[in-house]
N, C-alpha and C positions, 0 to 999 in steps of 0.2 A: 623666520618660520614661527608660526603660532605654536606655543608650547602648551602642554597640558600637565596637570598634576599627576602624581603617581597613581597608576591604575590598580585594579583589584588584585591581579596576579602579582604585580611588583610589590605591592604593600605587604602581602602575606608570603613573600618569596621564601622567607626562613621556614615557614610552616611547610610549604611545598617541598623544600629541600629535605627537611627532616622526614617527611612521608616517603619521598623517593629513596632516601638513604635506607629507611626501614624496609621498603619493598625490595630494593636491590640486594640488601644483606640477606633477606629471607630467600630470595631466588638463589643467591650464591650458596647458601647453606643447605637448603632443602631441594633445590632443583639445579645442581651443579652442571647438569647436561646443557643448560642454556648458555652459560658463559663458555663452556667447551665448544659448543656449536658456533658461537659468535667468533671465537678465536680462530676459526678456519678462514674467516674473511679478513685477512691481513695482507698488507703489502709493505715491505720495508719496515716491519715492526709497527706499522700504523693500522689501526682498526678502520676498515673502510666505512662501516656503518657510523662509527663515531665521527670520522672525518666529515661525512656528509651532514650529520646533525650539527656539528660545530660550524660548518660553512653556512648552514641555514640560520644559525644564531647570529653570525657576524655580518652577513650581507645586509639585513634590514638596518643594522646600526650605521653602516656606511652610506646608506641612502640619505641619512640626515646631514652628512658632511657636505657643506657648500664651499668649495675652494675659491669661489668668487669673493667670499668674505675676507680672504687674505689681503685684498687691496685696502681693507680697513685697518691693517695691522698697526698703522701709526697713530690711531686714535686713542689707544690706551697702552702706550709703550711700557709704562711702569708695571701695570698689571700683568702684561705678557712676560716681562722679565722675571717677575715673581713666579709665574707659572712655570716657565722654562727652567729656571734655576732650581726651584723646589722639586720639580718632577724628575729632572735628569742629572743634577749634580748633588742633590741631597737625598731624595727618597730611596733610590736603590741601595745606597751605602748605609743609611741608617737602618733599613730593613735587614741588610746583611749583618750588621753589628748586633742589633737586637736579637735576631734569630740565632746568631752564633752564641751569644751569651746564654740564652734560654736553653737551646738544644744541647750545647756542649759543656756548659758550666752548671747552670741551675738544675738541669734535668740529667746530669751526668750519671747519677746513680739509678735512674729510671730507664733511660733510653740506651739501647745498644748503639755503638758508634756509627755503624752503617745506617741504621734507622735515622739517627740524628742528622747524618749527612743528607739523606733523602729529603727529610723535612726542611732542611736548610735550603736545598735546591728549589723546592716548591715555593718557599717564602721569597727567594731571590726572583723567581719568575713573576710573582705577584708584584714585588717592589719595582720591577723594571717595566711595568705595563700600566701607566696611568689611564684613567677612565676616558672612554671616547663616546659613550652613548648615554648612560644613565646620568651623566653630569647635566644634561639638558633638563632632566627632572629635578635634580637637586637645585640647580640654578633657579628654576621656576618657583620652587617651594620657598626660596629665600628672596624672591623678587629680584633675581640677578639681572644684569644688563644682557639682553639676548644677543646683541651684536658682539659684545666682548666674548660671550660664551661660544658663539659660532667660530670666532677667530681662534680662540684658544684650542678648541677641538680640532679644527682644520690644521693648525700648525703642529699640534702634538701628533696627529696622524702622520704627518710628513717626517717628524723627528723620529718616530718609532721605526720608520723604514731604515734610518741610518744608525740609530743609537742602540736599539734593543739587542741586536746580536753581539756587538762588542762588549756592552755592559754585562750582559748575562755570561758571556764567555769569560770575561775577566773575573767576576766574582765567583763563579763556579770553579774556575781554574785555580784560584788561590785557595780554594777550599779542598783541593785534592780530588775534585770530581772530574772524571774524564768526559770531555765534551766532543761529541761527534759533530764537528763544525758544519759539515754539509747538511746533516739532518736539521740542525738549528737554523741554518740559512733557508733551507727549503721549507721549513715550518713557517717562517715569516712570509715567504713568497706565497705559500698556500693559504695561510690564514689572515694575511694582511694585504699583501699586494693585489692578489686576484680579487677578493671581495671589494677592496677599495676601488680598484679599477672598474669592476662591474657596477658598483654603486654610482661612480662618476658617469660612466657611459649611460646608465639608466636615467640619471638625472638630466643629462644633456638631451638625449633622444626624446624622452617623454615630455620634458618641458618645452622642447621645440614643437612637438606635435599637439600637446594638449594644454600647455601653459603651466606656469609655476604654481598657480593656485590649485590646479588639479593634482599636480605631483605631490605637493606638501599636505593638502587637506583630504585627498581621496586615495592616491596610490600608496603613500607611506603607511597610513593607518591600516591598510589591508594586511600588513605584516605585523600588526601590533602584538599578536599572540604567537607568532611563529618563533620568535627568539626564546620566549619563556618555554614553549612546548619543546623546542629542540634542546634547551638546557636541561629540562627535567628528564627527558628520555635519555640524554647523555649520562646524567647522574645515576639513573637506574642501572645502566650498563656498567658504569664504573664501579658501583658498589656491589654489583653481582660478582664482579671479579675480585672485589676486596672483602667479600662477606666473611670468610673465615678469619681474616686478619682483624676485622673490626670486632667480631664477637670475642676474640681472644684479647684484644687491647682497646676496650671502649674508652678508657681514660685518655688515650692519645688525642682524641678529637679536642678535648678541653685543653690539653697541653699545647696543641698547635694554635688554638684560638687565642690564647692569652697574649703572646707576642704580636700576633697580627692585629689585635684590637689596640694594643698600646701604640703600635706603629701608626695606625690610622689616626688616632687622636694627636699624636706628635706632629705628623705632617700637616694636618689641618691647622693646628695652632701656629706652626712655623710660618705658613703662607698667610694666614689670617692676621696675625699680629704684625707681620712684616708689612702688609698692606696698611694696617692702622698706623704704623710708624712712618710710612711714606704718605700718610694723609690721603689715601684713596677713598672714594665713596664706598658705601656698603654694597652697592649693587655690582661692584667689581671685586671687592674683598671676599665676599661670600663664595662666588663661583671659583675664584682663585684658590681658596682653601679646599673646595669640594673636589676639584678635578684630581688633585694629588692624593687626597685622602681616599677617594674611590679608586677601584682597580678595573682594568680591562681583563677581568678574570676569565672571559671566554678565550682570549689569546693565551693566558697563562696555563689554563687547563689543556688547551690544544697542544702547546709546545711540550708540556710535561708528559702527555700521552705519547707524542712523537718520539721524544728523546728517551724517556725512562719506562714507558709502557703503562698499560691500564692497571697493573697490579703493583705499581711502585708507590713508595711513600711520598714521593714528590707530587704525584697526581692527587693523593689524598690531601696533602697540604693545600694545594690550589683549590680543591673543592671546599675545604673548610673556609677558605676566603669567601666563597660564594655564600656559605652558611651565615657568616657574621655580617656580610655586607649591608643588607637593608636595615636591620635594627640599629647598627652603629651609625650609618649615614643619617637616618632619621633623627637620631640623638644629636648629631652635629648640626642638622638643619634647625632643630629647636634651639641649640646654643647660639647659632648665628642670628636667628630671629630675635632672641631675647637680649642680644648685645648690640642691636642695631644703633642704639643711642651712642655707642662709642664713636661712630663715624658721622662727622658733621659736615664734611666737605661735600658740596652739592655737585661739583663737576670734576671728573678725573683730569689729571694733568699728564 
């Protein structure tokens, strides 16, 4: 699939997030009747308006996943091993340990224990959800191998179906956080399985009728702003529910951001330097580092809302992940491009 650079909305995502945070907080403080009205539209503790918006965020991402690319899985086996091990055997657990240290040790005198537990839960949800869409952008900006990027995204989407629930359940369970397993499972079905299936069916049917070129160059671009719009509207709703809490504890946003940023850099360098040690080319090493460093924050936000609610600290923590995502990832793109000389191997083995 032809890839494009980061768009206007994506490039300034942090600014839009900050503006939506401010608007949401203002609504929550000065127009509390708005979140009270939205609270009426809930089913099984899930906000129906937010669920619809999140689904609209995720569906366009799933359109980009081409499962036919999995047949190319053997072309870059070392790169995929790095991706899979880093994303699923390292990242969730380093995120847990880093968040545990910051929220329960370093911030012990600042954060109440229950608040720290909520923030830890949000961090765990982010750590267990590697990127599935924006990695196409990060890969393009580092001149990554598009075939390898497609395969790593497709295989990670499949792994999410099997690994996300048990990893999240394990890490939250050992933290003393009660897990409604059915809610967690249904969240994955609602926010991964259904949009993933819808994306696959859309790809098959539209490609069959109009061709692959139309699907990738005309149909998918129609949704280019749907994801960002859905995200920003979701953030306004979330922060309208969190308005009073944010006003009373503005420092908490920074406290949450610090461990998330450290985790992002750590995971990138684990995968990136591992690829260098295995003598992989730069166009495989860069996207290998990017997919783990970046997060499927839409899924993390959705599950946090489903399990803990719109007013929870876990939801706030996942939203902070959205806030820091773009500037941190653009920094890593710059690092990857400036260290390209480290990689001299022309062909992956």
